[in-house]
DSSP file (Angstrom, degrees, kcal/mol; ACC not computed):
  #  RESIDUE AA STRUCTURE BP1 BP2  ACC     N-H-->O    O-->H-N    N-H-->O    O-->H-N    TCO  KAPPA ALPHA  PHI   PSI    X-CA   Y-CA   Z-CA
    1    1 A M              0   0    0      0, 0.0     2,-0.1     0, 0.0     0, 0.0   0.000 360.0 360.0 360.0 148.1   -7.2   -9.7   -2.4
    2    2 A R        -     0   0    0      1,-0.1     2,-0.3     0, 0.0     0, 0.0  -0.478 360.0-118.3 -75.7 143.5  -10.1  -12.1   -2.0
    3    3 A K        -     0   0    0     -2,-0.1     2,-0.2     1,-0.1    -1,-0.1  -0.619  28.1-120.2 -88.0 138.5  -13.6  -10.8   -1.9
    4    4 A S        -     0   0    0     -2,-0.3    -1,-0.1     2,-0.1     0, 0.0  -0.515   5.3-135.2 -77.6 143.3  -15.6  -11.3    1.2
    5    5 A R  S    S+     0   0    0     -2,-0.2     2,-0.3     2,-0.1    -1,-0.1   0.756  92.1  61.8 -63.1 -27.5  -18.9  -13.2    1.3
    6    6 A F  S    S-     0   0    0      4,-0.0     2,-0.2     2,-0.0    -2,-0.1  -0.798  79.4-134.4-107.0 148.4  -20.2  -10.4    3.5
    7    7 A T    >>  -     0   0    0     -2,-0.3     4,-2.3     1,-0.1     3,-0.5  -0.539  34.0-103.9 -87.3 161.8  -20.6   -6.7    2.7
    8    8 A E  H 3> S+     0   0    0      1,-0.2     4,-2.9     2,-0.2     5,-0.2   0.894 121.6  51.7 -49.8 -45.1  -19.6   -4.1    5.2
    9    9 A P  H 3> S+     0   0    0      0, 0.0     4,-1.3     0, 0.0    -1,-0.2   0.851 109.4  50.4 -62.6 -32.7  -23.1   -3.3    6.3
   10   10 A Q  H <> S+     0   0    0     -3,-0.5     4,-2.5     2,-0.2    -2,-0.2   0.884 110.9  48.8 -73.7 -42.7  -23.7   -7.0    6.9
   11   11 A I  H  X S+     0   0    0     -4,-2.3     4,-2.3     1,-0.2     5,-0.2   0.924 109.8  51.3 -65.3 -45.8  -20.5   -7.3    9.0
   12   12 A V  H  X S+     0   0    0     -4,-2.9     4,-1.6     2,-0.2    -1,-0.2   0.866 109.6  51.7 -61.5 -36.4  -21.5   -4.2   11.0
   13   13 A G  H  X S+     0   0    0     -4,-1.3     4,-2.2     2,-0.2    -2,-0.2   0.937 110.0  49.8 -65.2 -50.0  -25.0   -6.0   11.6
   14   14 A I  H  X S+     0   0    0     -4,-2.5     4,-2.0     1,-0.2    -2,-0.2   0.929 110.0  48.8 -53.3 -49.8  -23.2   -9.1   12.8
   15   15 A L  H  X S+     0   0    0     -4,-2.3     4,-2.6     1,-0.2    -1,-0.2   0.807 106.7  57.4 -67.2 -28.6  -21.0   -7.1   15.2
   16   16 A K  H  X S+     0   0    0     -4,-1.6     4,-1.7     2,-0.2    -1,-0.2   0.895 106.1  51.0 -58.7 -43.6  -24.2   -5.3   16.5
   17   17 A E  H  X>S+     0   0    0     -4,-2.2     5,-1.8     2,-0.2     4,-0.5   0.924 108.7  50.0 -67.6 -38.6  -25.6   -8.7   17.4
   18   18 A F  H ><5S+     0   0    0     -4,-2.0     3,-1.1     1,-0.2    -2,-0.2   0.908 111.1  49.6 -56.0 -43.1  -22.3   -9.5   19.2
   19   19 A E  H 3<5S+     0   0    0     -4,-2.6    -1,-0.2     1,-0.3    -2,-0.2   0.820 101.1  63.9 -65.5 -28.0  -22.6   -6.3   21.1
   20   20 A A  H 3<5S-     0   0    0     -4,-1.7    -1,-0.3    -5,-0.1    -2,-0.2   0.632 127.5 -98.2 -72.1 -15.2  -26.1   -7.1   21.9
   21   21 A G  T <<5S+     0   0    0     -3,-1.1     2,-0.3    -4,-0.5    -3,-0.2   0.507  71.7 147.1 111.1  11.4  -24.8  -10.1   23.9
   22   22 A V      < -     0   0    0     -5,-1.8    -1,-0.3     1,-0.1    -2,-0.0  -0.609  56.0-106.2 -75.5 137.9  -25.2  -13.0   21.5
   23   23 A A     >  -     0   0    0     -2,-0.3     4,-2.5     1,-0.1     3,-0.3  -0.239  18.3-125.3 -62.9 141.9  -22.4  -15.5   22.0
   24   24 A I  H  > S+     0   0    0      1,-0.2     4,-2.4     2,-0.2     5,-0.2   0.869 109.7  52.7 -61.8 -33.2  -19.6  -15.7   19.5
   25   25 A A  H  > S+     0   0    0      2,-0.2     4,-2.2     1,-0.2    -1,-0.2   0.865 109.6  48.7 -71.3 -29.8  -20.0  -19.4   18.9
   26   26 A E  H  > S+     0   0    0     -3,-0.3     4,-2.8     2,-0.2     5,-0.2   0.936 113.0  47.7 -74.6 -40.7  -23.7  -18.9   18.1
   27   27 A L  H  X S+     0   0    0     -4,-2.5     4,-2.3     2,-0.2     6,-0.3   0.908 113.3  48.3 -58.6 -43.4  -22.9  -16.0   15.7
   28   28 A A  H  X>S+     0   0    0     -4,-2.4     5,-1.7    -5,-0.2     4,-1.6   0.966 114.8  45.5 -62.5 -52.4  -20.2  -18.1   14.0
   29   29 A R  H  <5S+     0   0    0     -4,-2.2     3,-0.3     1,-0.2    -2,-0.2   0.914 114.5  48.5 -63.3 -45.4  -22.6  -21.1   13.7
   30   30 A R  H  <5S+     0   0    0     -4,-2.8    -1,-0.2     1,-0.2    -2,-0.2   0.841 120.7  34.6 -67.5 -35.5  -25.5  -19.0   12.4
   31   31 A H  H  <5S-     0   0    0     -4,-2.3    -1,-0.2    -5,-0.2    -2,-0.2   0.569 106.4-119.3 -98.6  -3.5  -23.5  -17.2    9.8
   32   32 A G  T  <5S+     0   0    0     -4,-1.6     2,-0.3    -3,-0.3    -3,-0.2   0.773  71.1 119.7  74.2  33.6  -21.2  -20.0    8.8
   33   33 A I      < -     0   0    0     -5,-1.7    -1,-0.3    -6,-0.3     2,-0.2  -0.798  66.4 -98.6-125.0 168.7  -18.0  -18.3    9.7
   34   34 A H    >>  -     0   0    0     -2,-0.3     4,-1.0     1,-0.1     3,-0.7  -0.541  29.1-121.1 -88.3 153.1  -15.1  -19.0   12.1
   35   35 A A  H >> S+     0   0    0      1,-0.2     4,-1.8     2,-0.2     3,-0.9   0.899 113.5  58.3 -51.5 -47.6  -15.0  -17.3   15.6
   36   36 A N  H 3> S+     0   0    0      1,-0.3     4,-2.8     2,-0.2    -1,-0.2   0.863  98.2  61.8 -59.5 -34.5  -11.6  -15.7   14.8
   37   37 A T  H <> S+     0   0    0     -3,-0.7     4,-2.6     1,-0.2    -1,-0.3   0.877 103.4  48.9 -51.9 -45.4  -13.3  -14.0   11.8
   38   38 A I  H <X S+     0   0    0     -4,-1.0     4,-2.8    -3,-0.9    -1,-0.2   0.908 110.0  51.5 -67.8 -40.9  -15.6  -12.2   14.3
   39   39 A H  H  X S+     0   0    0     -4,-1.8     4,-2.1     2,-0.2    -2,-0.2   0.896 110.6  49.5 -58.5 -41.9  -12.6  -11.2   16.4
   40   40 A H  H  X S+     0   0    0     -4,-2.8     4,-1.5    -5,-0.2    -2,-0.2   0.945 112.1  46.2 -62.6 -46.3  -10.9   -9.8   13.2
   41   41 A W  H  X S+     0   0    0     -4,-2.6     4,-4.0     2,-0.2     3,-0.3   0.901 110.3  55.1 -57.3 -47.3  -14.0   -7.9   12.2
   42   42 A K  H  X S+     0   0    0     -4,-2.8     4,-1.1     1,-0.3    -1,-0.2   0.919 108.4  47.9 -56.4 -45.4  -14.4   -6.6   15.7
   43   43 A A  H  < S+     0   0    0     -4,-2.1    -1,-0.3     1,-0.2    -2,-0.2   0.808 120.0  37.7 -59.7 -37.4  -10.9   -5.3   15.6
   44   44 A K  H  < S+     0   0    0     -4,-1.5    -2,-0.2    -3,-0.3    -1,-0.2   0.856 130.7  24.6 -82.4 -41.8  -11.4   -3.6   12.2
   45   45 A Y  H >< S+     0   0    0     -4,-4.0     3,-1.9    -5,-0.1    -3,-0.2   0.177  79.7 150.2-117.6  18.7  -15.1   -2.3   12.5
   46   46 A A  T 3< S-     0   0    0     -4,-1.1     3,-0.1     1,-0.3    -4,-0.1  -0.277  75.9  -0.6 -60.5 129.8  -15.5   -1.9   16.3
   47   47 A G  T 3  S+     0   0    0      1,-0.2    -1,-0.3   -35,-0.1     2,-0.2   0.592  99.7 131.3  76.8   8.5  -18.0    0.9   17.2
   48   48 A M    <   -     0   0    0     -3,-1.9    -1,-0.2     4,-0.0     2,-0.2  -0.615  46.7-145.5 -94.2 152.6  -18.7    1.9   13.6
   49   49 A S     >  -     0   0    0     -2,-0.2     4,-1.5    -3,-0.1     5,-0.1  -0.524  35.3-101.3 -99.4-178.9  -22.2    2.4   12.0
   50   50 A V  H  > S+     0   0    0      2,-0.2     4,-1.9     1,-0.2     5,-0.2   0.851 125.1  54.8 -75.4 -35.8  -23.0    1.5    8.3
   51   51 A S  H  > S+     0   0    0      1,-0.2     4,-2.5     2,-0.2     5,-0.2   0.958 106.2  50.6 -62.1 -44.9  -22.6    5.2    7.5
   52   52 A D  H  > S+     0   0    0      1,-0.2     4,-2.0     2,-0.2    -2,-0.2   0.887 109.9  51.1 -56.6 -42.0  -19.1    5.3    9.0
   53   53 A V  H  X S+     0   0    0     -4,-1.5     4,-1.5     2,-0.2    -1,-0.2   0.827 111.2  47.3 -66.7 -35.7  -18.1    2.2    6.9
   54   54 A A  H  X S+     0   0    0     -4,-1.9     4,-1.8     2,-0.2    -2,-0.2   0.809 111.4  50.2 -81.8 -25.6  -19.3    3.8    3.7
   55   55 A R  H  X S+     0   0    0     -4,-2.5     4,-2.6     2,-0.2    -2,-0.2   0.881 111.2  49.4 -73.4 -37.1  -17.6    7.1    4.4
   56   56 A I  H  X S+     0   0    0     -4,-2.0     4,-2.0    -5,-0.2    -2,-0.2   0.893 111.5  48.6 -64.8 -39.9  -14.3    5.2    5.1
   57   57 A K  H  X S+     0   0    0     -4,-1.5     4,-2.4     2,-0.2     5,-0.2   0.914 112.7  49.7 -70.9 -39.0  -14.7    3.2    1.8
   58   58 A Q  H  X S+     0   0    0     -4,-1.8     4,-2.4     1,-0.2    -2,-0.2   0.947 111.2  48.7 -60.9 -49.1  -15.3    6.6    0.0
   59   59 A L  H  X S+     0   0    0     -4,-2.6     4,-2.5     1,-0.2    -1,-0.2   0.814 110.3  49.7 -55.3 -39.0  -12.3    8.0    1.6
   60   60 A E  H  X S+     0   0    0     -4,-2.0     4,-2.1     2,-0.2    -1,-0.2   0.904 110.6  50.2 -69.4 -41.8  -10.0    5.1    0.7
   61   61 A D  H  X S+     0   0    0     -4,-2.4     4,-2.4     2,-0.2    -2,-0.2   0.958 112.8  48.0 -63.3 -44.8  -11.2    5.2   -2.9
   62   62 A E  H  X S+     0   0    0     -4,-2.4     4,-2.6     1,-0.2    -2,-0.2   0.941 110.1  51.7 -52.3 -52.3  -10.5    9.0   -2.9
   63   63 A N  H  X S+     0   0    0     -4,-2.5     4,-2.2     1,-0.2    -1,-0.2   0.818 108.1  51.3 -61.7 -34.5   -7.1    8.5   -1.5
   64   64 A G  H  X S+     0   0    0     -4,-2.1     4,-1.7     2,-0.2    -1,-0.2   0.886 110.6  48.8 -64.1 -40.7   -6.3    5.9   -4.1
   65   65 A R  H  X S+     0   0    0     -4,-2.4     4,-2.0     2,-0.2    -2,-0.2   0.918 110.2  49.7 -64.2 -44.0   -7.2    8.2   -6.8
   66   66 A L  H  X S+     0   0    0     -4,-2.6     4,-2.8     1,-0.2    -2,-0.2   0.937 109.1  54.0 -58.3 -48.8   -5.2   11.1   -5.3
   67   67 A R  H  X S+     0   0    0     -4,-2.2     4,-2.0     1,-0.2    -1,-0.2   0.869 108.9  48.8 -60.6 -35.5   -2.1    8.7   -5.0
   68   68 A R  H  X S+     0   0    0     -4,-1.7     4,-2.3     2,-0.2    -1,-0.2   0.937 111.3  50.7 -73.5 -38.7   -2.4    7.8   -8.8
   69   69 A V  H  X S+     0   0    0     -4,-2.0     4,-2.1     1,-0.2    -2,-0.2   0.935 111.5  45.9 -60.8 -47.2   -2.6   11.5   -9.6
   70   70 A V  H  X S+     0   0    0     -4,-2.8     4,-1.9     1,-0.2    -1,-0.2   0.887 111.7  52.6 -58.8 -42.5    0.5   12.3   -7.6
   71   71 A A  H  X S+     0   0    0     -4,-2.0     4,-2.1     2,-0.2    -2,-0.2   0.881 110.0  47.4 -59.2 -43.5    2.3    9.5   -9.1
   72   72 A N  H  X S+     0   0    0     -4,-2.3     4,-1.9     1,-0.2    -2,-0.2   0.907 113.5  47.3 -68.4 -40.8    1.5   10.6  -12.6
   73   73 A L  H  X S+     0   0    0     -4,-2.1     4,-2.3    -5,-0.2    -1,-0.2   0.843 109.2  54.9 -72.1 -33.4    2.5   14.2  -11.8
   74   74 A T  H  X S+     0   0    0     -4,-1.9     4,-2.5     1,-0.2    -2,-0.2   0.908 107.5  51.5 -65.4 -38.0    5.8   12.9  -10.2
   75   75 A L  H  X S+     0   0    0     -4,-2.1     4,-2.3     1,-0.2    -2,-0.2   0.893 110.1  47.8 -62.6 -42.2    6.6   11.1  -13.5
   76   76 A D  H  X S+     0   0    0     -4,-1.9     4,-1.9     1,-0.2    -1,-0.2   0.901 111.8  49.7 -71.3 -33.9    6.0   14.3  -15.5
   77   77 A V  H  X S+     0   0    0     -4,-2.3     4,-3.2     2,-0.2     5,-0.2   0.910 110.8  50.1 -65.3 -45.3    8.2   16.4  -13.1
   78   78 A D  H  X S+     0   0    0     -4,-2.5     4,-2.0     1,-0.2    -1,-0.2   0.906 110.2  49.9 -60.2 -38.3   11.0   13.7  -13.4
   79   79 A A  H  X S+     0   0    0     -4,-2.3     4,-1.9     2,-0.2    -1,-0.2   0.888 111.6  47.8 -68.9 -36.0   10.8   13.8  -17.2
   80   80 A L  H  X S+     0   0    0     -4,-1.9     4,-2.6     2,-0.2     5,-0.2   0.898 112.1  50.2 -76.3 -40.7   11.0   17.6  -17.3
   81   81 A K  H  X S+     0   0    0     -4,-3.2     4,-1.7     1,-0.2    -1,-0.2   0.910 111.1  49.4 -63.2 -31.9   14.0   17.6  -14.9
   82   82 A Y  H  X S+     0   0    0     -4,-2.0     4,-1.1    -5,-0.2    -2,-0.2   0.911 112.7  46.8 -69.2 -43.0   15.7   15.0  -17.0
   83   83 A A  H  < S+     0   0    0     -4,-1.9     5,-0.4     1,-0.2     3,-0.3   0.914 115.0  46.0 -63.8 -42.4   15.1   17.1  -20.1
   84   84 A L  H  < S+     0   0    0     -4,-2.6    -1,-0.2     1,-0.2    -2,-0.2   0.797 104.0  63.1 -77.9 -26.0   16.3   20.3  -18.5
   85   85 A S  H  < S+     0   0    0     -4,-1.7    -1,-0.2    -5,-0.2    -2,-0.2   0.812  98.4  66.4 -70.9 -31.9   19.4   18.6  -17.0
   86   86 A K  S  < S-     0   0    0     -4,-1.1     2,-1.7    -3,-0.3     0, 0.0  -0.309 105.7 -98.5 -75.8 168.1   20.8   17.9  -20.5
   87   87 A N        -     0   0    0     -2,-0.1     2,-0.4     2,-0.0    -3,-0.1  -0.658  60.4-179.3 -92.3  80.9   21.9   20.3  -22.9
   88   88 A Y        -     0   0    0     -2,-1.7    -5,-0.0    -5,-0.4     0, 0.0  -0.672  23.5-178.5 -91.5 131.3   18.5   20.0  -24.5
   89   89 A D        -     0   0    0      1,-0.4    -1,-0.1    -2,-0.4    -2,-0.0   0.399  45.1-111.5-107.6   3.2   17.8   22.2  -27.6
   90   90 A G        -     0   0    0      5,-0.1    -1,-0.4     3,-0.0     5,-0.1  -0.451  64.8 -18.5 101.6-176.0   14.2   21.1  -28.2
   91   91 A P    >>  -     0   0    0      0, 0.0     3,-1.6     0, 0.0     4,-0.6  -0.353  66.4-113.6 -64.6 148.4   13.0   19.1  -31.1
   92   92 A R  G >4 S+     0   0    0      1,-0.3     3,-0.9     2,-0.2    -2,-0.0   0.801 111.7  59.8 -51.7 -36.3   15.1   18.8  -34.2
   93   93 A S  G 34 S+     0   0    0      1,-0.2    -1,-0.3     3,-0.0    -3,-0.0   0.717 106.1  48.0 -70.4 -19.2   12.7   20.8  -36.4
   94   94 A E  G <4 S+     0   0    0     -3,-1.6    -1,-0.2     2,-0.1    -2,-0.2   0.443  87.8 113.3 -98.2  -3.7   12.9   23.8  -34.2
   95   95 A R  S << S-     0   0    0     -3,-0.9     2,-0.3    -4,-0.6    -5,-0.1  -0.242  74.7-105.5 -62.6 156.7   16.8   24.0  -33.9
   96   96 A R              0   0    0      1,-0.1    -1,-0.1     0, 0.0    -2,-0.1  -0.632 360.0 360.0 -81.4 143.6   18.7   26.6  -35.3
   97   97 A R              0   0    0     -2,-0.3    -1,-0.1     0, 0.0    -2,-0.0   0.421 360.0 360.0-109.9 360.0   20.7   25.6  -38.6
């Protein structure tokens, strides 16, 4: 995904200006963005403070980490189920002769 020129705190600051009554056309011209970008940001970040945005980012990172952990554990469980579903005697060195 393309990285934004603006950080989340900057986006929240621009939206605070919009909420204070500055026209969208003026904000877009001042910050060098399209008016539709402001509408998109408003839909995503409306009513948030900088700390809220940071908290959401932290939760998204933690969620991604937990998803990877679950995926790894699922692979382990599938491998164990596969090994147990066969008539598996263990490694060759430990088999009875």
